[in-house]
N, C-alpha and C positions, 0 to 999 in steps of 0.2 A: 550746255554743250553747243558748240558752233555748228551751224548748218553748212553742209558741204555742197558746192555747186561745181559742175563741170562746164567749162567755157571754151569756145573755139574763137581764135583771133585770126584776122585776115590782114596780112601785109599785102595790099594790092598795089602792083607797080605797073607803070607804063614807061618804057625806056628807063631813064634814071630818076623817075619821080614816084613818090609814095602818096597814095590817097589817104587823106586825113579829113576830119570833120569836126564841127562844133554843133552843139544843140542850140538852136535859135530861141527856144522857149526856156532853156535852162543853161545859161552861160556858165554857171558855177560847175557844170559837168566837165569843163575843160576841153582840150583838143584830144581826140581819140582816133583809133582805127576801128573799122567795123569788127564787131565781136558780139557774141551772145551765148545763151545757155544751150547746151547740148540736150536735146529732148530724149525722153525714154525710148530705147530701141534704135536710136540714131548713132552712127559712128561720128567721131570728130570730123572726119573728112566730109561727110554729108552735111554736118552742121555748119561748117565754115562756108561751104558753097551756098547753103540756104540763107544763112545770116548775111553774107556779103550781098546777095541779090535783094533780100528784104530791106536791108538798110540803105543800099545805094541805088537800087533800081537798075543796076548795070547787068547787061547780058554780055556774052563774049568773054567770060571769065574762065581761065584755065588754072587748075590746081597744079602748081609747079613743084612744090617741095614741102615736106614737114621740116620745120626748123628746130623744134624742141618744145619743152614744157616747163611749167613753173607752178609752184604752190605759193599762193598769195593770201595772207591774212588781211581781211578788209576792215579790221578794227579801226585803222586810222581814218576811215570814212564813216565811222559810226555804225558799222554793220557787224553783226555777230555771224560772219560767214568766212569760210575758207574756200577759195577758188582754185580748182585744179585747171590750169590753162594749157591749151594746145595751140601752138603758133604755126601758121602756114603761110607760105608765099603763093600768092595768086597773081597771074599776069592778066592784064586787061588787053584784049586784042581788038578792041573797037576804036572808034575815033573819039578821043577824049574832049570833053568840054573843059574849059579852064576852071570854071566855078559853076555849081548848080545846087539847087535845093531839092530835097526829097523827103516826103512824109512816110514814115514806117507804119503802114496801115495794118501790119500783122501783129502788132505788139499788145493790143488790148481789144476789149469789146466795145469800148467807148469810141467816140469820134474825135477825142482830144489826142490825136496821134502825135508822136514826137516828130518835130520838123528839124531836119539836119541841113547844114550848109557844108558842101564838099569842095575841096580844092586839092590840087597836086602840089606837093612840096618836093623840091629838088634834093636828092640824096647826094652826099651825106650831110652837107652842112647847112641846108636851109629848112630842115625839119624842125618845127616848133617843139617845145617841151610837151611831151604827151603825159596825160594824167594817169595815176594809179599803175605805174609800170607798164603801160601799153607799149612802150619802147624797149622792153626788156631784151628782146632778141634782134633789135635793129642792127647791132654789129655783125651778127651772122648773116643777115640779109644783105648788108652792104658788101661783105666779103664774097657772097655768092654772085652778086651782080658785077663784081670786079671793078 
């Protein structure tokens, strides 16, 4: 039987740009948006804000809208998991750097923390292909942004 995990996904925008990242220590992980597991007792809204901060280091994030959900079988990535995904639009209201690196120090007890390289991709046509359906609700986001 497949393990079920609940995940919160953050489409973080600044003006007409979407925040995406790559794993510097694991390039095979592809280009992604901030996302993570919803912890016990946590709402999806709480999880998306926590994950966005933990993964990016950004403050000045505002939850703008719930965009929708998706059920995703992860078998094509060799995982016996079903992900129930909740997608949110967050707006960054700070002064963005074009590119930066951030280590997610909250992901494990070891000091081999994931190191991410973040950059802003212009919507709608300069967003790279996102791995594992991370871009599932990008059309809804683009429509919201006009």
